[in-house]
Backbone as XML, in Angstrom:
<?xml version="1.0"?>
<chain id="A" units="angstrom">
  <residue number="1" name="MET">
    <atom name="N" x="39.927" y="27.050" z="19.322"/>
    <atom name="CA" x="39.549" y="27.317" z="20.695"/>
    <atom name="C" x="38.990" y="26.075" z="21.377"/>
  </residue>
  <residue number="2" name="ARG">
    <atom name="N" x="38.255" y="25.244" z="20.646"/>
    <atom name="CA" x="37.658" y="24.050" z="21.227"/>
    <atom name="C" x="38.728" y="23.101" z="21.743"/>
  </residue>
  <residue number="3" name="GLN">
    <atom name="N" x="39.807" y="22.937" z="20.987"/>
    <atom name="CA" x="40.841" y="21.990" z="21.391"/>
    <atom name="C" x="41.563" y="22.428" z="22.652"/>
  </residue>
  <residue number="4" name="THR">
    <atom name="N" x="41.636" y="23.719" z="22.914"/>
    <atom name="CA" x="42.320" y="24.211" z="24.111"/>
    <atom name="C" x="41.358" y="24.445" z="25.266"/>
  </residue>
  <residue number="5" name="SER">
    <atom name="N" x="40.067" y="24.215" z="25.048"/>
    <atom name="CA" x="39.010" y="24.414" z="26.050"/>
    <atom name="C" x="38.833" y="25.873" z="26.434"/>
  </residue>
  <residue number="6" name="LEU">
    <atom name="N" x="39.399" y="26.790" z="25.666"/>
    <atom name="CA" x="39.234" y="28.217" z="25.955"/>
    <atom name="C" x="37.785" y="28.666" z="25.779"/>
  </residue>
  <residue number="7" name="ASP">
    <atom name="N" x="37.021" y="27.904" z="25.008"/>
    <atom name="CA" x="35.607" y="28.258" z="24.823"/>
    <atom name="C" x="34.797" y="28.065" z="26.098"/>
  </residue>
  <residue number="8" name="GLU">
    <atom name="N" x="35.373" y="27.441" z="27.114"/>
    <atom name="CA" x="34.691" y="27.228" z="28.386"/>
    <atom name="C" x="34.800" y="28.443" z="29.314"/>
  </residue>
  <residue number="9" name="ILE">
    <atom name="N" x="35.739" y="29.337" z="29.054"/>
    <atom name="CA" x="35.988" y="30.470" z="29.943"/>
    <atom name="C" x="34.744" y="31.332" z="30.179"/>
  </residue>
  <residue number="10" name="PRO">
    <atom name="N" x="33.934" y="31.646" z="29.158"/>
    <atom name="CA" x="32.734" y="32.453" z="29.440"/>
    <atom name="C" x="31.781" y="31.805" z="30.450"/>
  </residue>
  <residue number="11" name="GLN">
    <atom name="N" x="31.861" y="30.484" z="30.604"/>
    <atom name="CA" x="30.984" y="29.820" z="31.566"/>
    <atom name="C" x="31.352" y="30.154" z="33.003"/>
  </residue>
  <residue number="12" name="LEU">
    <atom name="N" x="32.548" y="30.687" z="33.228"/>
    <atom name="CA" x="32.910" y="31.141" z="34.573"/>
    <atom name="C" x="31.967" y="32.249" z="35.045"/>
  </residue>
  <residue number="13" name="PHE">
    <atom name="N" x="31.459" y="33.051" z="34.120"/>
    <atom name="CA" x="30.471" y="34.072" z="34.484"/>
    <atom name="C" x="29.190" y="33.416" z="35.001"/>
  </residue>
  <residue number="14" name="ASN">
    <atom name="N" x="28.815" y="32.277" z="34.406"/>
    <atom name="CA" x="27.642" y="31.544" z="34.886"/>
    <atom name="C" x="27.870" y="30.998" z="36.291"/>
  </residue>
  <residue number="15" name="VAL">
    <atom name="N" x="29.113" y="30.613" z="36.597"/>
    <atom name="CA" x="29.447" y="30.145" z="37.949"/>
    <atom name="C" x="29.330" y="31.303" z="38.927"/>
  </residue>
  <residue number="16" name="LEU">
    <atom name="N" x="29.880" y="32.453" z="38.545"/>
    <atom name="CA" x="29.820" y="33.628" z="39.426"/>
    <atom name="C" x="28.384" y="34.082" z="39.665"/>
  </residue>
  <residue number="17" name="ARG">
    <atom name="N" x="27.503" y="33.932" z="38.675"/>
    <atom name="CA" x="26.090" y="34.293" z="38.822"/>
    <atom name="C" x="25.318" y="33.247" z="39.619"/>
  </residue>
  <residue number="18" name="GLY">
    <atom name="N" x="25.903" y="32.068" z="39.816"/>
    <atom name="CA" x="25.231" y="31.007" z="40.559"/>
    <atom name="C" x="24.391" y="30.088" z="39.700"/>
  </residue>
  <residue number="19" name="ASP">
    <atom name="N" x="24.474" y="30.227" z="38.375"/>
    <atom name="CA" x="23.705" y="29.370" z="37.467"/>
    <atom name="C" x="24.384" y="28.031" z="37.223"/>
  </residue>
  <residue number="20" name="MET">
    <atom name="N" x="25.695" y="27.999" z="37.413"/>
    <atom name="CA" x="26.472" y="26.778" z="37.199"/>
    <atom name="C" x="27.421" y="26.599" z="38.373"/>
  </residue>
  <residue number="21" name="SER">
    <atom name="N" x="28.010" y="25.412" z="38.434"/>
    <atom name="CA" x="29.029" y="25.091" z="39.416"/>
    <atom name="C" x="30.337" y="24.817" z="38.672"/>
  </residue>
  <residue number="22" name="LEU">
    <atom name="N" x="31.454" y="24.855" z="39.376"/>
    <atom name="CA" x="32.702" y="24.457" z="38.723"/>
    <atom name="C" x="32.658" y="22.981" z="38.356"/>
  </residue>
  <residue number="23" name="VAL">
    <atom name="N" x="32.110" y="22.153" z="39.263"/>
    <atom name="CA" x="32.051" y="20.712" z="39.046"/>
    <atom name="C" x="30.596" y="20.266" z="39.068"/>
  </residue>
  <residue number="24" name="GLY">
    <atom name="N" x="30.238" y="19.452" z="38.101"/>
    <atom name="CA" x="28.891" y="18.905" z="38.004"/>
    <atom name="C" x="28.691" y="18.332" z="36.619"/>
  </residue>
  <residue number="25" name="PRO">
    <atom name="N" x="27.572" y="17.713" z="36.368"/>
    <atom name="CA" x="27.315" y="17.195" z="35.026"/>
    <atom name="C" x="27.284" y="18.330" z="34.003"/>
  </residue>
  <residue number="26" name="ARG">
    <atom name="N" x="27.866" y="18.120" z="32.850"/>
    <atom name="CA" x="27.799" y="19.116" z="31.794"/>
    <atom name="C" x="26.350" y="19.253" z="31.347"/>
  </residue>
  <residue number="27" name="PRO">
    <atom name="N" x="25.902" y="20.478" z="31.078"/>
    <atom name="CA" x="24.522" y="20.651" z="30.631"/>
    <atom name="C" x="24.325" y="20.101" z="29.222"/>
  </residue>
  <residue number="28" name="ASP">
    <atom name="N" x="23.173" y="19.524" z="28.993"/>
    <atom name="CA" x="22.788" y="19.058" z="27.660"/>
    <atom name="C" x="21.838" y="20.068" z="27.049"/>
  </residue>
  <residue number="29" name="GLN">
    <atom name="N" x="21.587" y="19.924" z="25.771"/>
    <atom name="CA" x="20.566" y="20.731" z="25.114"/>
    <atom name="C" x="19.215" y="20.380" z="25.737"/>
  </residue>
  <residue number="30" name="LEU">
    <atom name="N" x="18.342" y="21.371" z="25.900"/>
    <atom name="CA" x="17.037" y="21.136" z="26.528"/>
    <atom name="C" x="16.230" y="20.069" z="25.808"/>
  </residue>
  <residue number="31" name="ASP">
    <atom name="N" x="16.330" y="19.990" z="24.480"/>
    <atom name="CA" x="15.546" y="18.999" z="23.750"/>
    <atom name="C" x="16.035" y="17.571" z="23.990"/>
  </residue>
  <residue number="32" name="GLN">
    <atom name="N" x="17.216" y="17.394" z="24.595"/>
    <atom name="CA" x="17.730" y="16.061" z="24.875"/>
    <atom name="C" x="17.127" y="15.446" z="26.133"/>
  </residue>
  <residue number="33" name="ILE">
    <atom name="N" x="16.613" y="16.286" z="27.022"/>
    <atom name="CA" x="16.078" y="15.798" z="28.293"/>
    <atom name="C" x="14.930" y="14.813" z="28.081"/>
  </residue>
  <residue number="34" name="ARG">
    <atom name="N" x="14.162" y="14.997" z="27.036"/>
    <atom name="CA" x="13.032" y="14.081" z="26.790"/>
    <atom name="C" x="13.489" y="12.649" z="26.512"/>
  </residue>
  <residue number="35" name="PHE">
    <atom name="N" x="14.757" y="12.466" z="26.183"/>
    <atom name="CA" x="15.284" y="11.130" z="25.915"/>
    <atom name="C" x="15.909" y="10.485" z="27.151"/>
  </residue>
  <residue number="36" name="TYR">
    <atom name="N" x="15.988" y="11.218" z="28.263"/>
    <atom name="CA" x="16.574" y="10.678" z="29.483"/>
    <atom name="C" x="15.697" y="9.564" z="30.049"/>
  </residue>
  <residue number="37" name="THR">
    <atom name="N" x="16.350" y="8.561" z="30.618"/>
    <atom name="CA" x="15.621" y="7.573" z="31.412"/>
    <atom name="C" x="15.335" y="8.209" z="32.773"/>
  </residue>
  <residue number="38" name="GLU">
    <atom name="N" x="14.504" y="7.561" z="33.573"/>
    <atom name="CA" x="14.226" y="8.094" z="34.919"/>
    <atom name="C" x="15.520" y="8.205" z="35.726"/>
  </residue>
  <residue number="39" name="ARG">
    <atom name="N" x="16.396" y="7.228" z="35.599"/>
    <atom name="CA" x="17.677" y="7.261" z="36.318"/>
    <atom name="C" x="18.512" y="8.443" z="35.833"/>
  </residue>
  <residue number="40" name="GLU">
    <atom name="N" x="18.591" y="8.658" z="34.538"/>
    <atom name="CA" x="19.400" y="9.743" z="33.977"/>
    <atom name="C" x="18.867" y="11.125" z="34.361"/>
  </residue>
  <residue number="41" name="LYS">
    <atom name="N" x="17.580" y="11.234" z="34.637"/>
    <atom name="CA" x="17.004" y="12.518" z="35.051"/>
    <atom name="C" x="17.562" y="12.977" z="36.399"/>
  </residue>
  <residue number="42" name="ARG">
    <atom name="N" x="18.197" y="12.068" z="37.131"/>
    <atom name="CA" x="18.793" y="12.427" z="38.424"/>
    <atom name="C" x="19.873" y="13.475" z="38.264"/>
  </residue>
  <residue number="43" name="LYS">
    <atom name="N" x="20.504" y="13.544" z="37.084"/>
    <atom name="CA" x="21.557" y="14.542" z="36.889"/>
    <atom name="C" x="21.011" y="15.959" z="36.943"/>
  </residue>
  <residue number="44" name="LEU">
    <atom name="N" x="19.701" y="16.096" z="36.812"/>
    <atom name="CA" x="19.073" y="17.416" z="36.868"/>
    <atom name="C" x="18.893" y="17.902" z="38.310"/>
  </residue>
  <residue number="45" name="LEU">
    <atom name="N" x="19.223" y="17.059" z="39.283"/>
    <atom name="CA" x="19.084" y="17.415" z="40.691"/>
    <atom name="C" x="20.209" y="18.334" z="41.175"/>
  </residue>
  <residue number="46" name="VAL">
    <atom name="N" x="21.287" y="18.440" z="40.404"/>
    <atom name="CA" x="22.420" y="19.285" z="40.780"/>
    <atom name="C" x="22.666" y="20.324" z="39.693"/>
  </residue>
  <residue number="47" name="LYS">
    <atom name="N" x="23.358" y="21.399" z="40.067"/>
    <atom name="CA" x="23.699" y="22.419" z="39.076"/>
    <atom name="C" x="24.652" y="21.830" z="38.041"/>
  </residue>
  <residue number="48" name="PRO">
    <atom name="N" x="24.509" y="22.228" z="36.797"/>
    <atom name="CA" x="25.476" y="21.780" z="35.790"/>
    <atom name="C" x="26.840" y="22.384" z="36.097"/>
  </residue>
  <residue number="49" name="GLY">
    <atom name="N" x="27.887" y="21.733" z="35.619"/>
    <atom name="CA" x="29.236" y="22.192" z="35.901"/>
    <atom name="C" x="30.061" y="22.406" z="34.648"/>
  </residue>
  <residue number="50" name="ILE">
    <atom name="N" x="31.150" y="23.131" z="34.830"/>
    <atom name="CA" x="32.087" y="23.340" z="33.735"/>
    <atom name="C" x="32.878" y="22.064" z="33.471"/>
  </residue>
  <residue number="51" name="THR">
    <atom name="N" x="33.217" y="21.343" z="34.533"/>
    <atom name="CA" x="33.885" y="20.063" z="34.407"/>
    <atom name="C" x="33.143" y="19.054" z="35.276"/>
  </residue>
  <residue number="52" name="GLY">
    <atom name="N" x="33.380" y="17.797" z="35.009"/>
    <atom name="CA" x="32.704" y="16.767" z="35.778"/>
    <atom name="C" x="33.363" y="15.417" z="35.611"/>
  </residue>
  <residue number="53" name="LEU">
    <atom name="N" x="32.757" y="14.423" z="36.195"/>
    <atom name="CA" x="33.299" y="13.066" z="36.153"/>
    <atom name="C" x="33.448" y="12.561" z="34.718"/>
  </residue>
  <residue number="54" name="ALA">
    <atom name="N" x="32.500" y="12.847" z="33.871"/>
    <atom name="CA" x="32.590" y="12.395" z="32.475"/>
    <atom name="C" x="33.750" y="13.058" z="31.741"/>
  </residue>
  <residue number="55" name="GLN">
    <atom name="N" x="34.042" y="14.309" z="32.083"/>
    <atom name="CA" x="35.114" y="15.020" z="31.395"/>
    <atom name="C" x="36.489" y="14.466" z="31.750"/>
  </residue>
  <residue number="56" name="ILE">
    <atom name="N" x="36.643" y="13.929" z="32.943"/>
    <atom name="CA" x="37.942" y="13.355" z="33.313"/>
    <atom name="C" x="37.967" y="11.848" z="33.105"/>
  </residue>
  <residue number="57" name="SER">
    <atom name="N" x="36.893" y="11.323" z="32.536"/>
    <atom name="CA" x="36.794" y="9.884" z="32.296"/>
    <atom name="C" x="36.714" y="9.567" z="30.811"/>
  </residue>
  <residue number="58" name="GLY">
    <atom name="N" x="37.197" y="10.473" z="30.005"/>
    <atom name="CA" x="37.212" y="10.207" z="28.578"/>
    <atom name="C" x="36.716" y="11.361" z="27.739"/>
  </residue>
  <residue number="59" name="ARG">
    <atom name="N" x="36.209" y="12.378" z="28.385"/>
    <atom name="CA" x="35.763" y="13.597" z="27.720"/>
    <atom name="C" x="34.816" y="13.268" z="26.585"/>
  </residue>
  <residue number="60" name="ASN">
    <atom name="N" x="35.112" y="13.663" z="25.362"/>
    <atom name="CA" x="34.203" y="13.311" z="24.272"/>
    <atom name="C" x="34.693" y="12.077" z="23.521"/>
  </residue>
  <residue number="61" name="ASN">
    <atom name="N" x="35.472" y="11.260" z="24.200"/>
    <atom name="CA" x="35.944" y="10.004" z="23.643"/>
    <atom name="C" x="35.155" y="8.821" z="24.202"/>
  </residue>
  <residue number="62" name="ILE">
    <atom name="N" x="34.048" y="9.112" z="24.902"/>
    <atom name="CA" x="33.176" y="8.074" z="25.436"/>
    <atom name="C" x="31.793" y="8.251" z="24.828"/>
  </residue>
  <residue number="63" name="THR">
    <atom name="N" x="30.977" y="7.223" z="24.935"/>
    <atom name="CA" x="29.636" y="7.290" z="24.354"/>
    <atom name="C" x="28.726" y="8.171" z="25.198"/>
  </residue>
  <residue number="64" name="TRP">
    <atom name="N" x="27.622" y="8.616" z="24.600"/>
    <atom name="CA" x="26.632" y="9.414" z="25.336"/>
    <atom name="C" x="26.071" y="8.625" z="26.502"/>
  </residue>
  <residue number="65" name="GLU">
    <atom name="N" x="25.874" y="7.326" z="26.330"/>
    <atom name="CA" x="25.341" y="6.501" z="27.418"/>
    <atom name="C" x="26.332" y="6.453" z="28.576"/>
  </residue>
  <residue number="66" name="GLN">
    <atom name="N" x="27.608" y="6.311" z="28.279"/>
    <atom name="CA" x="28.621" y="6.308" z="29.330"/>
    <atom name="C" x="28.667" y="7.665" z="30.022"/>
  </residue>
  <residue number="67" name="ARG">
    <atom name="N" x="28.579" y="8.726" z="29.248"/>
    <atom name="CA" x="28.628" y="10.079" z="29.807"/>
    <atom name="C" x="27.456" y="10.310" z="30.760"/>
  </residue>
  <residue number="68" name="LYS">
    <atom name="N" x="26.254" y="9.919" z="30.336"/>
    <atom name="CA" x="25.088" y="10.109" z="31.205"/>
    <atom name="C" x="25.195" y="9.243" z="32.459"/>
  </residue>
  <residue number="69" name="GLY">
    <atom name="N" x="25.736" y="8.041" z="32.313"/>
    <atom name="CA" x="25.942" y="7.181" z="33.471"/>
    <atom name="C" x="26.919" y="7.787" z="34.462"/>
  </residue>
  <residue number="70" name="LEU">
    <atom name="N" x="27.990" y="8.391" z="33.951"/>
    <atom name="CA" x="28.961" y="9.053" z="34.815"/>
    <atom name="C" x="28.357" y="10.281" z="35.488"/>
  </residue>
  <residue number="71" name="ASP">
    <atom name="N" x="27.461" y="10.979" z="34.783"/>
    <atom name="CA" x="26.781" y="12.123" z="35.389"/>
    <atom name="C" x="25.943" y="11.688" z="36.581"/>
  </residue>
  <residue number="72" name="VAL">
    <atom name="N" x="25.236" y="10.571" z="36.444"/>
    <atom name="CA" x="24.425" y="10.064" z="37.553"/>
    <atom name="C" x="25.334" y="9.580" z="38.679"/>
  </residue>
  <residue number="73" name="GLU">
    <atom name="N" x="26.444" y="8.942" z="38.323"/>
    <atom name="CA" x="27.400" y="8.509" z="39.347"/>
    <atom name="C" x="27.908" y="9.715" z="40.133"/>
  </residue>
  <residue number="74" name="TYR">
    <atom name="N" x="28.156" y="10.825" z="39.435"/>
    <atom name="CA" x="28.593" y="12.033" z="40.131"/>
    <atom name="C" x="27.535" y="12.483" z="41.142"/>
  </residue>
  <residue number="75" name="VAL">
    <atom name="N" x="26.272" y="12.486" z="40.734"/>
    <atom name="CA" x="25.193" y="12.905" z="41.643"/>
    <atom name="C" x="25.196" y="12.019" z="42.888"/>
  </residue>
  <residue number="76" name="ASP">
    <atom name="N" x="25.390" y="10.716" z="42.697"/>
    <atom name="CA" x="25.387" y="9.774" z="43.821"/>
    <atom name="C" x="26.586" y="9.963" z="44.748"/>
  </residue>
  <residue number="77" name="ARG">
    <atom name="N" x="27.726" y="10.408" z="44.207"/>
    <atom name="CA" x="28.956" y="10.485" z="44.986"/>
    <atom name="C" x="29.356" y="11.904" z="45.359"/>
  </residue>
  <residue number="78" name="GLN">
    <atom name="N" x="28.574" y="12.873" z="44.995"/>
    <atom name="CA" x="28.932" y="14.278" z="45.160"/>
    <atom name="C" x="29.356" y="14.596" z="46.585"/>
  </residue>
  <residue number="79" name="SER">
    <atom name="N" x="30.519" y="15.244" z="46.685"/>
    <atom name="CA" x="31.027" y="15.726" z="47.974"/>
    <atom name="C" x="32.112" y="16.754" z="47.677"/>
  </residue>
  <residue number="80" name="PHE">
    <atom name="N" x="32.485" y="17.497" z="48.691"/>
    <atom name="CA" x="33.549" y="18.481" z="48.554"/>
    <atom name="C" x="34.841" y="17.829" z="48.071"/>
  </residue>
  <residue number="81" name="TRP">
    <atom name="N" x="35.218" y="16.704" z="48.685"/>
    <atom name="CA" x="36.475" y="16.029" z="48.351"/>
    <atom name="C" x="36.429" y="15.423" z="46.955"/>
  </residue>
  <residue number="82" name="PHE">
    <atom name="N" x="35.280" y="14.899" z="46.571"/>
    <atom name="CA" x="35.134" y="14.339" z="45.220"/>
    <atom name="C" x="35.267" y="15.464" z="44.191"/>
  </residue>
  <residue number="83" name="ASP">
    <atom name="N" x="34.661" y="16.616" z="44.470"/>
    <atom name="CA" x="34.793" y="17.772" z="43.580"/>
    <atom name="C" x="36.253" y="18.203" z="43.461"/>
  </residue>
  <residue number="84" name="LEU">
    <atom name="N" x="36.972" y="18.226" z="44.579"/>
    <atom name="CA" x="38.397" y="18.593" z="44.534"/>
    <atom name="C" x="39.201" y="17.614" z="43.679"/>
  </residue>
  <residue number="85" name="ALA">
    <atom name="N" x="38.893" y="16.335" z="43.811"/>
    <atom name="CA" x="39.596" y="15.322" z="43.026"/>
    <atom name="C" x="39.315" y="15.520" z="41.534"/>
  </residue>
  <residue number="86" name="ILE">
    <atom name="N" x="38.072" y="15.821" z="41.191"/>
    <atom name="CA" x="37.715" y="16.058" z="39.790"/>
    <atom name="C" x="38.420" y="17.306" z="39.272"/>
  </residue>
  <residue number="87" name="LEU">
    <atom name="N" x="38.434" y="18.371" z="40.059"/>
    <atom name="CA" x="39.135" y="19.595" z="39.645"/>
    <atom name="C" x="40.621" y="19.326" z="39.422"/>
  </residue>
  <residue number="88" name="ALA">
    <atom name="N" x="41.240" y="18.567" z="40.329"/>
    <atom name="CA" x="42.666" y="18.260" z="40.198"/>
    <atom name="C" x="42.941" y="17.457" z="38.932"/>
  </residue>
  <residue number="89" name="LYS">
    <atom name="N" x="42.053" y="16.531" z="38.594"/>
    <atom name="CA" x="42.252" y="15.727" z="37.385"/>
    <atom name="C" x="41.905" y="16.499" z="36.116"/>
  </residue>
  <residue number="90" name="THR">
    <atom name="N" x="41.115" y="17.556" z="36.248"/>
    <atom name="CA" x="40.743" y="18.354" z="35.084"/>
    <atom name="C" x="41.942" y="19.118" z="34.533"/>
  </residue>
  <residue number="91" name="ILE">
    <atom name="N" x="42.805" y="19.594" z="35.411"/>
    <atom name="CA" x="43.935" y="20.432" z="34.995"/>
    <atom name="C" x="44.800" y="19.743" z="33.940"/>
  </residue>
  <residue number="92" name="PRO">
    <atom name="N" x="45.281" y="18.513" z="34.175"/>
    <atom name="CA" x="46.089" y="17.890" z="33.115"/>
    <atom name="C" x="45.272" y="17.570" z="31.858"/>
  </residue>
  <residue number="93" name="TYR">
    <atom name="N" x="43.994" y="17.276" z="32.015"/>
    <atom name="CA" x="43.158" y="17.024" z="30.833"/>
    <atom name="C" x="43.133" y="18.244" z="29.927"/>
  </residue>
  <residue number="94" name="VAL">
    <atom name="N" x="42.994" y="19.415" z="30.523"/>
    <atom name="CA" x="42.936" y="20.647" z="29.734"/>
    <atom name="C" x="44.312" y="20.998" z="29.185"/>
  </residue>
  <residue number="95" name="LEU">
    <atom name="N" x="45.322" y="20.986" z="30.042"/>
    <atom name="CA" x="46.667" y="21.383" z="29.618"/>
    <atom name="C" x="47.247" y="20.445" z="28.557"/>
  </residue>
  <residue number="96" name="LEU">
    <atom name="N" x="46.993" y="19.154" z="28.701"/>
    <atom name="CA" x="47.525" y="18.176" z="27.754"/>
    <atom name="C" x="46.574" y="17.896" z="26.585"/>
  </residue>
  <residue number="97" name="ARG">
    <atom name="N" x="45.398" y="18.581" z="26.626"/>
    <atom name="CA" x="44.365" y="18.404" z="25.590"/>
    <atom name="C" x="44.017" y="16.922" z="25.425"/>
  </residue>
  <residue number="98" name="LYS">
    <atom name="N" x="43.896" y="16.252" z="26.546"/>
    <atom name="CA" x="43.659" y="14.812" z="26.588"/>
    <atom name="C" x="42.211" y="14.471" z="26.208"/>
  </residue>
  <residue number="99" name="ASP">
    <atom name="N" x="42.055" y="13.395" z="25.452"/>
    <atom name="CA" x="40.746" y="12.841" z="25.070"/>
    <atom name="C" x="39.879" y="13.814" z="24.288"/>
  </residue>
  <residue number="100" name="ILE">
    <atom name="N" x="40.494" y="14.694" z="23.525"/>
    <atom name="CA" x="39.718" y="15.548" z="22.626"/>
    <atom name="C" x="39.604" y="14.820" z="21.308"/>
  </residue>
  <residue number="101" name="ASN">
    <atom name="N" x="38.393" y="14.581" z="20.913"/>
    <atom name="CA" x="38.111" y="13.863" z="19.678"/>
    <atom name="C" x="37.433" y="14.838" z="18.735"/>
  </residue>
  <residue number="102" name="THR">
    <atom name="N" x="38.112" y="15.236" z="17.683"/>
    <atom name="CA" x="37.567" y="16.249" z="16.782"/>
    <atom name="C" x="36.897" y="15.652" z="15.545"/>
  </residue>
  <residue number="103" name="ASP">
    <atom name="N" x="36.909" y="14.327" z="15.421"/>
    <atom name="CA" x="36.314" y="13.738" z="14.220"/>
    <atom name="C" x="34.839" y="13.379" z="14.393"/>
  </residue>
  <residue number="104" name="GLY">
    <atom name="N" x="34.259" y="13.665" z="15.568"/>
    <atom name="CA" x="32.834" y="13.432" z="15.778"/>
    <atom name="C" x="32.476" y="12.021" z="16.189"/>
  </residue>
  <residue number="105" name="ARG">
    <atom name="N" x="33.458" y="11.125" z="16.228"/>
    <atom name="CA" x="33.192" y="9.748" z="16.636"/>
    <atom name="C" x="33.483" y="9.580" z="18.117"/>
  </residue>
  <residue number="106" name="HIS">
    <atom name="N" x="32.856" y="8.573" z="18.727"/>
    <atom name="CA" x="33.083" y="8.290" z="20.143"/>
    <atom name="C" x="33.657" y="6.897" z="20.254"/>
  </residue>
  <residue number="107" name="SER">
    <atom name="N" x="34.652" y="6.748" z="21.115"/>
    <atom name="CA" x="35.179" y="5.417" z="21.376"/>
    <atom name="C" x="34.474" y="4.847" z="22.590"/>
  </residue>
  <residue number="108" name="THR">
    <atom name="N" x="34.824" y="3.639" z="22.946"/>
    <atom name="CA" x="34.184" y="3.015" z="24.102"/>
    <atom name="C" x="35.128" y="2.912" z="25.290"/>
  </residue>
  <residue number="109" name="SER">
    <atom name="N" x="36.280" y="3.586" z="25.213"/>
    <atom name="CA" x="37.210" y="3.546" z="26.334"/>
    <atom name="C" x="36.641" y="4.313" z="27.519"/>
  </residue>
  <residue number="110" name="ARG">
    <atom name="N" x="36.974" y="3.870" z="28.734"/>
    <atom name="CA" x="36.456" y="4.531" z="29.928"/>
    <atom name="C" x="37.433" y="4.364" z="31.071"/>
  </residue>
  <residue number="111" name="ALA">
    <atom name="N" x="37.767" y="5.475" z="31.688"/>
    <atom name="CA" x="38.581" y="5.474" z="32.902"/>
    <atom name="C" x="37.832" y="6.309" z="33.931"/>
  </residue>
  <residue number="112" name="THR">
    <atom name="N" x="37.798" y="5.873" z="35.171"/>
    <atom name="CA" x="37.103" y="6.636" z="36.206"/>
    <atom name="C" x="37.995" y="6.818" z="37.409"/>
  </residue>
  <residue number="113" name="LEU">
    <atom name="N" x="37.588" y="7.699" z="38.283"/>
    <atom name="CA" x="38.262" y="7.839" z="39.566"/>
    <atom name="C" x="38.027" y="6.579" z="40.368"/>
  </residue>
  <residue number="114" name="SER">
    <atom name="N" x="38.991" y="6.194" z="41.146"/>
    <atom name="CA" x="38.779" y="5.021" z="41.997"/>
    <atom name="C" x="37.795" y="5.364" z="43.098"/>
  </residue>
  <residue number="115" name="HIS">
    <atom name="N" x="37.007" y="4.412" z="43.485"/>
    <atom name="CA" x="35.979" y="4.614" z="44.504"/>
    <atom name="C" x="36.580" y="4.695" z="45.837"/>
  </residue>
</chain>
């Protein structure tokens, strides 16, 4: 289920309840917040999302530092059109199972949306 992203479907209920958004930084475990820098805490200013900039920029094939940086970049650039672009790029990532790393290691590759 993890490889097909089907495990994300129950989170749609969280979107319908208003606890999550379709697009936004992926939520971290609560105990991880204590390790955030002041800059990284900015990701807490928006609702967590099912998909986000980090997910279309390497998914779990990027480092945690890169992921948190992309989350903050999303907060800085958040807009309706940016969300639409992220949603559009999410579809092939899910369908093609792109950047799914099942061995637990992270690479340093990074691709982002153009500014």
